[in-house]
C-alpha positions as CSV (number, residue, x, y, z in Angstrom):
1,M,0.2,-0.4,-0.1
2,V,3.0,2.3,0.7
3,N,4.7,1.3,-2.5
4,S,1.5,2.6,-4.4
5,R,1.1,5.7,-2.7
6,F,4.6,6.7,-3.6
7,T,4.1,5.6,-6.9
8,K,1.5,7.8,-7.4
9,L,2.8,10.9,-5.5
10,A,5.9,10.8,-8.0
11,I,3.9,10.4,-10.9
12,A,1.6,13.4,-9.6
13,V,5.1,15.8,-9.1
14,L,6.4,14.6,-12.3
15,L,3.5,15.7,-13.6
16,I,2.8,18.8,-12.8
17,A,7.2,19.6,-13.2
18,S,6.6,18.2,-16.5
19,L,4.0,21.4,-17.3
20,F,5.4,24.3,-15.9
21,S,8.7,23.5,-18.0
22,F,5.9,23.3,-20.8
23,A,5.2,27.1,-19.9
24,A,8.1,28.5,-18.9
25,C,9.5,27.4,-23.0
26,G,6.3,28.2,-24.6
27,S,6.2,31.8,-22.7
28,K,10.1,31.9,-24.2
29,Q,9.8,31.4,-27.4
30,P,7.3,34.4,-28.8
31,Q,10.9,36.4,-27.0
32,T,13.0,34.7,-29.1
33,N,11.4,35.1,-32.5
34,N,10.8,39.2,-32.0
35,S,14.8,40.1,-30.8
36,S,15.8,37.8,-33.3
37,T,14.2,40.1,-36.5
38,S,16.2,43.2,-35.1
39,N,19.4,41.5,-34.1
40,N,20.0,39.4,-36.9
41,L,18.9,41.9,-39.8
42,S,22.6,43.1,-40.7
43,G,24.6,45.2,-43.3
44,N,25.6,47.4,-44.7
45,I,23.4,50.0,-47.3
46,T,25.2,52.6,-49.9
47,I,22.4,55.0,-51.6
48,A,23.4,58.6,-53.5
49,G,21.4,60.0,-56.6
50,S,18.8,63.0,-55.4
51,T,19.7,66.0,-53.6
52,A,16.2,66.7,-53.8
53,L,15.7,63.5,-52.1
54,Q,18.1,63.5,-49.7
55,P,16.9,65.2,-46.3
56,L,14.3,62.6,-46.7
57,A,16.5,59.8,-47.3
58,E,18.8,60.9,-45.1
59,Q,16.0,61.0,-41.6
60,A,14.4,57.8,-42.8
61,A,18.0,56.7,-42.2
62,K,18.7,57.5,-38.9
63,M,16.1,56.2,-37.5
64,F,16.4,52.8,-39.2
65,M,19.3,53.1,-37.8
66,G,17.8,53.3,-34.4
67,K,15.7,50.7,-34.9
68,Y,18.3,48.1,-36.5
69,P,22.0,48.7,-35.1
70,N,23.7,46.3,-37.3
71,V,22.8,47.9,-40.6
72,A,24.9,50.5,-42.0
73,I,23.7,53.2,-44.0
74,T,25.6,56.3,-46.1
75,V,23.6,58.7,-47.5
76,Q,25.1,60.2,-50.2
77,G,24.3,63.4,-53.1
78,G,25.8,63.7,-56.7
79,G,22.3,64.4,-59.0
80,S,19.8,61.6,-60.1
81,G,21.5,60.6,-63.1
82,A,24.9,60.1,-61.1
83,G,22.2,57.7,-58.4
84,L,20.8,55.6,-61.6
85,T,24.3,55.5,-63.5
86,Q,25.6,53.6,-60.5
87,V,23.8,51.5,-58.9
88,A,22.9,50.5,-62.6
89,Q,26.8,49.6,-62.1
90,G,26.1,47.8,-59.2
91,A,28.3,50.1,-57.3
92,I,25.9,51.1,-54.6
93,N,21.9,49.9,-53.4
94,I,19.7,52.7,-54.1
95,G,19.2,54.9,-56.4
96,N,17.7,57.8,-55.8
97,S,16.1,59.7,-58.8
98,D,13.6,62.9,-59.3
99,I,12.4,61.3,-62.9
100,F,11.9,57.8,-64.1
101,A,15.1,55.6,-65.4
102,E,14.5,55.7,-69.3
103,E,14.2,59.7,-69.1
104,K,18.9,59.1,-68.4
105,L,20.1,55.3,-68.9
106,D,19.5,53.8,-72.3
107,A,16.7,51.2,-72.7
108,N,18.2,47.9,-72.0
109,T,20.2,49.3,-68.9
110,A,16.8,51.1,-67.4
111,K,15.2,47.7,-67.5
112,S,17.7,45.9,-65.4
113,L,16.7,48.4,-62.8
114,V,13.3,48.2,-60.3
115,D,11.5,50.9,-59.4
116,H,10.2,52.1,-56.0
117,K,7.9,55.2,-56.0
118,V,8.6,56.3,-52.5
119,A,7.3,60.1,-52.4
120,V,5.9,63.1,-54.6
121,V,7.9,66.4,-54.8
122,G,6.7,70.0,-55.7
123,F,10.0,72.2,-57.1
124,A,9.6,76.5,-56.9
125,V,11.1,78.5,-59.0
126,V,13.1,80.8,-56.0
127,V,15.1,83.9,-56.1
128,N,16.9,86.3,-54.2
129,K,14.8,88.1,-51.9
130,D,15.8,91.6,-53.1
131,V,14.0,90.4,-56.3
132,T,10.0,91.9,-56.0
133,V,9.0,90.3,-58.5
134,D,6.0,87.5,-57.0
135,N,4.5,85.5,-59.4
136,L,6.6,84.9,-63.4
137,T,4.4,82.9,-66.3
138,Q,5.9,80.1,-68.0
139,Q,6.8,82.3,-70.8
140,Q,8.3,84.5,-68.9
141,L,10.4,81.8,-67.5
142,V,11.3,80.6,-70.7
143,D,12.4,84.0,-72.1
144,I,15.0,84.4,-68.4
145,F,16.6,80.9,-68.9
146,T,16.5,80.7,-72.6
147,G,18.5,84.0,-72.3
148,K,15.8,86.2,-73.4
149,I,15.2,88.7,-70.5
150,T,18.1,89.5,-69.0
151,N,16.8,92.1,-66.8
152,W,14.6,92.1,-63.9
153,K,12.9,95.9,-65.3
154,Q,11.3,93.8,-67.8
155,V,8.9,91.6,-65.5
156,G,8.1,94.3,-63.4
157,G,11.2,94.2,-61.2
158,P,14.0,96.6,-60.5
159,D,16.4,97.2,-62.7
160,M,18.7,94.7,-61.5
161,K,21.1,92.4,-63.9
162,I,19.2,88.4,-64.3
163,V,21.5,85.9,-62.8
164,I,20.8,82.5,-63.1
165,I,21.4,79.9,-61.1
166,N,21.4,76.2,-62.7
167,R,22.0,72.6,-62.1
168,P,24.2,70.4,-64.1
169,A,23.0,67.7,-66.7
170,S,23.0,65.2,-64.7
171,S,20.6,66.6,-62.0
172,G,17.1,65.4,-61.7
173,T,15.4,68.6,-60.5
174,R,17.0,70.6,-64.2
175,A,16.0,67.3,-66.0
176,T,12.4,67.9,-64.3
177,F,12.4,72.3,-64.7
178,K,13.4,71.3,-68.8
179,K,10.2,69.8,-69.4
180,I,7.9,71.1,-67.4
181,V,8.8,74.4,-67.7
182,L,11.0,74.9,-70.5
183,K,9.4,72.5,-72.8
184,G,12.6,71.5,-73.3
185,Q,13.8,74.3,-75.1
186,E,18.4,74.8,-74.2
187,E,19.0,77.3,-71.3
188,A,21.3,79.5,-73.0
189,Q,24.9,78.8,-72.6
190,G,27.6,80.8,-70.7
191,L,25.0,82.5,-69.1
192,A,24.3,81.0,-65.9
193,L,25.9,79.7,-63.3
194,T,26.0,76.5,-62.0
195,E,26.2,75.0,-58.6
196,D,26.3,70.4,-58.1
197,S,23.7,70.6,-55.6
198,S,20.0,71.6,-54.1
199,G,21.9,73.0,-51.0
200,A,24.3,74.8,-52.5
201,V,21.6,76.7,-55.2
202,K,19.8,77.4,-52.3
203,K,23.1,79.7,-51.2
204,A,24.2,80.9,-53.9
205,V,20.4,82.5,-55.1
206,A,20.3,83.3,-51.0
207,D,24.1,85.4,-51.5
208,T,24.2,86.7,-54.8
209,K,22.0,89.4,-55.8
210,G,19.6,88.9,-58.4
211,A,19.7,85.3,-58.8
212,I,16.6,83.4,-60.0
213,S,16.9,79.0,-59.9
214,Y,14.8,76.2,-59.2
215,L,14.6,73.6,-55.5
216,A,12.9,71.2,-54.0
217,F,10.2,71.8,-50.9
218,S,12.3,70.5,-48.9
219,Y,14.7,73.2,-49.4
220,L,12.8,75.9,-49.4
221,D,13.1,79.0,-46.5
222,N,13.4,82.2,-45.5
223,T,17.1,82.7,-47.0
224,V,15.0,83.2,-50.0
225,K,11.5,83.9,-52.1
226,A,9.3,81.4,-54.0
227,L,7.5,82.9,-56.7
228,K,4.1,82.1,-57.9
229,Y,3.8,79.7,-61.2
230,E,0.7,81.8,-63.4
231,G,-0.5,83.1,-60.1
232,V,-0.8,80.1,-58.6
233,E,1.4,79.6,-54.7
234,P,3.7,77.0,-54.9
235,N,2.8,74.7,-52.6
236,V,1.8,70.8,-51.3
237,Q,-2.1,71.4,-51.3
238,N,-1.7,73.1,-55.1
239,V,-0.2,70.1,-55.7
240,I,-1.9,67.1,-54.4
241,D,-5.1,69.4,-56.6
242,G,-3.7,69.8,-59.3
243,K,-3.2,73.3,-59.6
244,Y,0.6,73.8,-59.8
245,P,2.1,71.2,-62.7
246,I,6.5,71.4,-61.3
247,W,6.6,68.3,-59.5
248,S,7.9,64.9,-59.6
249,Y,7.7,61.3,-58.2
250,E,10.5,60.3,-55.9
251,H,12.3,57.4,-57.0
252,M,14.5,55.1,-55.6
253,Y,15.6,52.1,-57.5
254,T,17.3,49.0,-56.9
255,K,19.2,46.2,-59.9
256,G,16.9,43.4,-59.6
257,E,14.6,42.9,-57.2
258,P,16.1,44.0,-53.3
259,T,16.2,41.8,-50.7
260,G,17.3,41.4,-47.2
261,A,18.8,44.5,-45.6
262,V,17.9,47.1,-48.6
263,K,14.3,45.4,-48.5
264,A,13.9,46.5,-45.0
265,F,14.9,49.3,-45.5
266,L,12.9,50.4,-48.3
267,D,9.7,48.2,-47.2
268,F,10.6,51.4,-44.1
269,M,10.5,54.5,-46.5
270,M,6.4,53.2,-47.2
271,S,6.1,52.6,-44.0
272,P,3.3,55.2,-41.7
273,E,6.4,56.0,-39.8
274,V,8.5,57.4,-42.4
275,Q,5.0,58.6,-44.5
276,K,3.9,60.6,-41.9
277,G,6.5,61.6,-40.0
278,P,9.5,63.1,-41.7
279,L,8.4,63.0,-45.2
280,T,5.6,65.2,-44.3
281,K,7.6,67.1,-42.2
282,L,10.0,68.3,-45.0
283,G,7.4,69.0,-47.4
284,F,7.3,66.0,-49.6
285,I,4.1,64.2,-50.4
286,P,2.7,60.8,-50.3
287,I,1.9,58.9,-53.1
288,T,-1.4,58.1,-51.6
289,E,-2.3,61.5,-51.3
290,M,-1.8,62.7,-55.1
291,K,-5.6,63.9,-56.7
292,A,-3.0,64.5,-59.8
293,K,-1.3,62.2,-62.3
Protein backbone atom coordinates (compact mmCIF):
# COMPACT_ATOMS: atom_id res chain seq x y z
CA MET A 1 0.00 0.00 0.00
CA VAL A 2 2.79 2.44 0.91
CA ASN A 3 4.66 1.68 -2.30
CA SER A 4 1.49 2.25 -4.33
CA ARG A 5 0.89 5.66 -2.73
CA PHE A 6 4.53 6.63 -3.23
CA THR A 7 4.35 5.67 -6.90
CA LYS A 8 1.20 7.75 -7.45
CA LEU A 9 2.75 10.74 -5.67
CA ALA A 10 5.92 10.50 -7.75
CA ILE A 11 3.91 10.40 -10.99
CA ALA A 12 1.89 13.45 -9.92
CA VAL A 13 5.08 15.40 -9.12
CA LEU A 14 6.58 14.54 -12.50
CA LEU A 15 3.41 15.62 -14.33
CA ILE A 16 3.34 18.98 -12.53
CA ALA A 17 7.05 19.54 -13.24
CA SER A 18 6.49 18.75 -16.92
CA LEU A 19 3.62 21.24 -17.16
CA PHE A 20 5.74 24.04 -15.60
CA SER A 21 8.62 23.23 -17.95
CA PHE A 22 6.33 23.32 -21.02
CA ALA A 23 4.78 26.62 -19.94
CA ALA A 24 8.19 28.18 -19.38
CA CYS A 25 9.38 27.13 -22.85
CA GLY A 26 6.21 28.50 -24.43
CA SER A 27 6.59 31.88 -22.74
CA LYS A 28 10.19 32.30 -23.90
CA GLN A 29 9.67 31.42 -27.57
CA PRO A 30 8.00 34.67 -28.77
CA GLN A 31 10.70 36.76 -27.08
CA THR A 32 13.39 34.88 -29.00
CA ASN A 33 11.58 35.38 -32.31
CA ASN A 34 10.92 39.09 -31.71
CA SER A 35 14.49 39.92 -30.81
CA SER A 36 15.98 37.87 -33.63
CA THR A 37 14.18 40.01 -36.25
CA SER A 38 16.08 43.06 -35.04
CA ASN A 39 19.37 41.38 -34.19
CA ASN A 40 19.64 39.25 -37.34
CA LEU A 41 19.05 42.11 -39.80
CA SER A 42 22.49 43.38 -40.70
CA GLY A 43 24.55 44.74 -43.56
CA ASN A 44 25.76 47.91 -45.25
CA ILE A 45 23.56 49.98 -47.55
CA THR A 46 24.87 52.74 -49.82
CA ILE A 47 22.40 55.23 -51.27
CA ALA A 48 23.27 58.02 -53.72
CA GLY A 49 21.68 60.31 -56.30
CA SER A 50 19.02 63.01 -56.08
CA THR A 51 19.89 65.82 -53.68
CA ALA A 52 16.19 66.76 -53.63
CA LEU A 53 15.42 63.40 -52.00
CA GLN A 54 18.58 63.38 -49.86
CA PRO A 55 17.13 65.10 -46.74
CA LEU A 56 14.34 62.51 -46.49
CA ALA A 57 16.67 59.58 -47.20
CA GLU A 58 19.04 60.78 -44.48
CA GLN A 59 16.33 61.10 -41.84
CA ALA A 60 14.78 57.75 -42.73
CA ALA A 61 18.21 56.09 -42.61
CA LYS A 62 18.87 57.52 -39.15
CA MET A 63 15.51 56.20 -37.90
CA PHE A 64 16.10 52.79 -39.47
CA MET A 65 19.56 52.40 -37.95
CA GLY A 66 18.05 53.25 -34.57
CA LYS A 67 15.71 50.29 -34.97
CA TYR A 68 18.33 47.98 -36.50
CA PRO A 69 21.75 48.76 -35.00
CA ASN A 70 23.51 46.09 -37.09
CA VAL A 71 22.66 47.91 -40.34
CA ALA A 72 24.88 50.79 -41.53
CA ILE A 73 23.45 53.18 -44.15
CA THR A 74 25.41 55.80 -46.06
CA VAL A 75 23.45 58.47 -47.96
CA GLN A 76 25.17 60.61 -50.60
CA GLY A 77 24.09 63.13 -53.25
CA GLY A 78 25.55 63.48 -56.73
CA GLY A 79 22.36 64.04 -58.73
CA SER A 80 19.75 61.70 -60.19
CA GLY A 81 21.87 60.80 -63.22
CA ALA A 82 24.77 59.73 -61.02
CA GLY A 83 22.47 57.71 -58.77
CA LEU A 84 20.92 55.86 -61.70
CA THR A 85 24.29 55.16 -63.32
CA GLN A 86 25.90 53.92 -60.12
CA VAL A 87 23.05 51.60 -59.15
CA ALA A 88 22.96 50.17 -62.69
CA GLN A 89 26.69 49.47 -62.42
CA GLY A 90 26.22 47.77 -59.05
CA ALA A 91 28.39 50.37 -57.29
CA ILE A 92 25.59 51.29 -54.83
CA ASN A 93 22.51 49.55 -53.45
CA ILE A 94 19.91 52.27 -54.04
CA GLY A 95 19.89 55.04 -56.64
CA ASN A 96 17.74 58.06 -55.77
CA SER A 97 16.16 59.88 -58.69
CA ASP A 98 13.65 62.65 -59.41
CA ILE A 99 13.04 61.18 -62.87
CA PHE A 100 12.29 57.79 -64.41
CA ALA A 101 15.35 55.68 -65.26
CA GLU A 102 14.45 55.54 -68.95
CA GLU A 103 14.79 59.33 -69.12
CA LYS A 104 18.52 59.08 -68.34
CA LEU A 105 19.65 55.54 -69.23
CA ASP A 106 19.43 53.47 -72.39
CA ALA A 107 16.44 51.12 -72.59
CA ASN A 108 18.31 47.90 -71.78
CA THR A 109 20.06 49.37 -68.74
CA ALA A 110 16.84 50.92 -67.47
CA LYS A 111 15.09 47.54 -67.70
CA SER A 112 17.61 46.04 -65.26
CA LEU A 113 16.43 48.43 -62.53
CA VAL A 114 13.40 48.11 -60.26
CA ASP A 115 11.53 51.33 -59.50
CA HIS A 116 10.36 52.01 -55.93
CA LYS A 117 8.33 55.24 -55.86
CA VAL A 118 8.48 56.60 -52.31
CA ALA A 119 7.07 60.13 -52.51
CA VAL A 120 6.10 63.12 -54.63
CA VAL A 121 8.13 66.33 -54.55
CA GLY A 122 7.18 69.82 -55.72
CA PHE A 123 9.66 72.30 -57.16
CA ALA A 124 9.50 76.08 -56.84
CA VAL A 125 11.10 78.90 -58.78
CA VAL A 126 13.19 80.84 -56.26
CA VAL A 127 14.86 84.24 -56.37
CA ASN A 128 17.08 86.38 -54.19
CA LYS A 129 15.03 88.23 -51.57
CA ASP A 130 15.95 91.63 -53.11
CA VAL A 131 13.91 90.74 -56.21
CA THR A 132 10.46 92.36 -55.84
CA VAL A 133 8.72 90.16 -58.43
CA ASP A 134 6.16 87.76 -56.88
CA ASN A 135 4.90 85.86 -59.93
CA LEU A 136 6.24 84.69 -63.29
CA THR A 137 4.41 83.10 -66.20
CA GLN A 138 5.72 80.09 -68.05
CA GLN A 139 6.65 82.23 -71.06
CA GLN A 140 8.54 84.69 -68.88
CA LEU A 141 10.52 81.82 -67.36
CA VAL A 142 11.28 80.42 -70.80
CA ASP A 143 12.51 83.85 -71.91
CA ILE A 144 14.63 84.26 -68.74
CA PHE A 145 16.30 80.85 -68.87
CA THR A 146 16.91 81.03 -72.64
CA GLY A 147 18.50 84.48 -72.33
CA LYS A 148 15.84 86.64 -74.01
CA ILE A 149 15.03 88.49 -70.77
CA THR A 150 18.14 89.61 -68.89
CA ASN A 151 16.92 92.34 -66.51
CA TRP A 152 14.26 92.17 -63.82
CA LYS A 153 12.69 95.45 -65.01
CA GLN A 154 11.51 93.56 -68.13
CA VAL A 155 9.10 91.55 -65.94
CA GLY A 156 8.00 94.34 -63.59
CA GLY A 157 10.89 94.16 -61.15
CA PRO A 158 13.81 96.46 -60.29
CA ASP A 159 16.48 97.56 -62.73
CA MET A 160 18.74 94.66 -61.85
CA LYS A 161 20.60 92.05 -63.88
CA ILE A 162 19.12 88.55 -63.78
CA VAL A 163 21.64 85.93 -62.63
CA ILE A 164 20.61 82.37 -63.51
CA ILE A 165 21.75 79.61 -61.15
CA ASN A 166 21.51 76.27 -62.96
CA ARG A 167 22.06 72.63 -62.10
CA PRO A 168 24.41 70.27 -64.02
CA ALA A 169 23.12 67.93 -66.74
CA SER A 170 23.07 65.03 -64.26
CA SER A 171 20.44 66.77 -62.11
CA GLY A 172 16.94 65.31 -62.02
CA THR A 173 15.63 68.63 -60.68
CA ARG A 174 16.99 70.35 -63.80
CA ALA A 175 15.48 67.66 -66.05
CA THR A 176 12.07 68.12 -64.40
CA PHE A 177 12.21 71.91 -64.69
CA LYS A 178 13.34 71.72 -68.30
CA LYS A 179 10.58 69.26 -69.26
CA ILE A 180 7.65 70.94 -67.46
CA VAL A 181 8.51 74.65 -67.53
CA LEU A 182 10.86 75.10 -70.48
CA LYS A 183 9.07 72.45 -72.59
CA GLY A 184 12.41 70.93 -73.55
CA GLN A 185 14.05 74.16 -74.70
CA GLU A 186 17.76 74.52 -74.02
CA GLU A 187 18.99 77.02 -71.44
CA ALA A 188 21.17 79.84 -72.68
CA GLN A 189 24.82 78.81 -72.76
CA GLY A 190 27.43 80.93 -70.99
CA LEU A 191 24.88 83.05 -69.12
CA ALA A 192 24.28 80.88 -66.09
CA LEU A 193 26.23 79.77 -63.04
CA THR A 194 26.10 76.06 -62.22
CA GLU A 195 25.84 74.53 -58.75
CA ASP A 196 26.15 70.79 -58.07
CA SER A 197 23.54 70.35 -55.33
CA SER A 198 20.23 71.75 -54.10
CA GLY A 199 21.92 73.06 -50.94
CA ALA A 200 24.53 74.90 -53.00
CA VAL A 201 21.80 76.37 -55.23
CA LYS A 202 19.90 77.71 -52.21
CA LYS A 203 23.04 79.37 -50.81
CA ALA A 204 23.97 80.86 -54.19
CA VAL A 205 20.49 82.34 -54.69
CA ALA A 206 20.47 83.71 -51.14
CA ASP A 207 23.91 85.30 -51.57
CA THR A 208 23.66 86.59 -55.17
CA LYS A 209 21.82 89.79 -56.00
CA GLY A 210 19.31 89.25 -58.83
CA ALA A 211 19.64 85.45 -58.75
CA ILE A 212 16.97 82.99 -59.91
CA SER A 213 16.83 79.20 -59.84
CA TYR A 214 14.56 76.32 -58.79
CA LEU A 215 14.46 74.10 -55.70
CA ALA A 216 12.51 71.21 -54.22
CA PHE A 217 9.99 72.20 -51.57
CA SER A 218 12.17 70.38 -49.03
CA TYR A 219 14.81 73.14 -49.39
CA LEU A 220 12.55 76.18 -49.14
CA ASP A 221 13.11 78.50 -46.19
CA ASN A 222 13.25 82.22 -45.44
CA THR A 223 16.70 82.68 -47.00
CA VAL A 224 15.18 82.66 -50.51
CA LYS A 225 11.89 83.83 -52.04
CA ALA A 226 9.60 81.32 -53.76
CA LEU A 227 7.57 82.74 -56.67
CA LYS A 228 4.07 81.96 -57.86
CA TYR A 229 3.92 80.14 -61.20
CA GLU A 230 1.14 81.40 -63.48
CA GLY A 231 -0.42 82.96 -60.37
CA VAL A 232 -0.44 79.73 -58.35
CA GLU A 233 1.38 79.38 -55.02
CA PRO A 234 4.03 76.64 -54.87
CA ASN A 235 2.69 74.58 -51.98
CA VAL A 236 1.81 70.99 -51.13
CA GLN A 237 -1.98 71.35 -51.37
CA ASN A 238 -1.82 72.92 -54.83
CA VAL A 239 0.35 70.04 -56.03
CA ILE A 240 -2.08 67.47 -54.57
CA ASP A 241 -5.07 69.21 -56.19
CA GLY A 242 -3.39 69.43 -59.60
CA LYS A 243 -3.30 73.24 -59.60
CA TYR A 244 0.50 73.47 -59.48
CA PRO A 245 2.25 71.47 -62.22
CA ILE A 246 5.95 71.54 -61.29
CA TRP A 247 6.42 68.23 -59.45
CA SER A 248 7.77 64.73 -59.91
CA TYR A 249 7.86 61.32 -58.27
CA GLU A 250 10.80 60.49 -56.03
CA HIS A 251 12.24 57.12 -57.00
CA MET A 252 14.55 54.72 -55.19
CA TYR A 253 15.93 52.31 -57.79
CA THR A 254 17.54 48.93 -57.14
CA LYS A 255 19.29 46.62 -59.56
CA GLY A 256 16.86 43.71 -59.55
CA GLU A 257 14.47 42.93 -56.73
CA PRO A 258 15.88 43.97 -53.32
CA THR A 259 16.53 41.49 -50.53
CA GLY A 260 17.63 41.52 -46.91
CA ALA A 261 18.38 44.86 -45.29
CA VAL A 262 17.82 46.79 -48.56
CA LYS A 263 14.29 45.40 -48.91
CA ALA A 264 13.61 46.06 -45.23
CA PHE A 265 14.72 49.69 -45.62
CA LEU A 266 12.56 50.24 -48.72
CA ASP A 267 9.59 48.75 -46.88
CA PHE A 268 10.36 51.12 -44.00
CA MET A 269 10.30 54.09 -46.42
CA MET A 270 6.65 53.27 -47.18
CA SER A 271 5.67 52.71 -43.55
CA PRO A 272 3.44 55.20 -41.68
CA GLU A 273 6.46 55.95 -39.48
CA VAL A 274 8.18 57.64 -42.44
CA GLN A 275 5.21 58.59 -44.64
CA LYS A 276 3.43 60.44 -41.82
CA GLY A 277 6.63 61.57 -40.12
CA PRO A 278 9.69 63.14 -41.77
CA LEU A 279 8.24 62.81 -45.29
CA THR A 280 5.44 65.32 -44.68
CA LYS A 281 7.48 67.47 -42.28
CA LEU A 282 10.08 68.03 -45.01
CA GLY A 283 7.48 69.10 -47.56
CA PHE A 284 7.22 65.86 -49.53
CA ILE A 285 3.84 64.40 -50.45
CA PRO A 286 2.70 60.80 -49.90
CA ILE A 287 1.84 59.24 -53.27
CA THR A 288 -1.49 58.08 -51.86
CA GLU A 289 -2.65 61.68 -51.39
CA MET A 290 -2.16 62.76 -55.00
CA LYS A 291 -5.26 63.65 -57.00
CA ALA A 292 -3.20 64.69 -60.01
CA LYS A 293 -1.34 62.10 -62.09
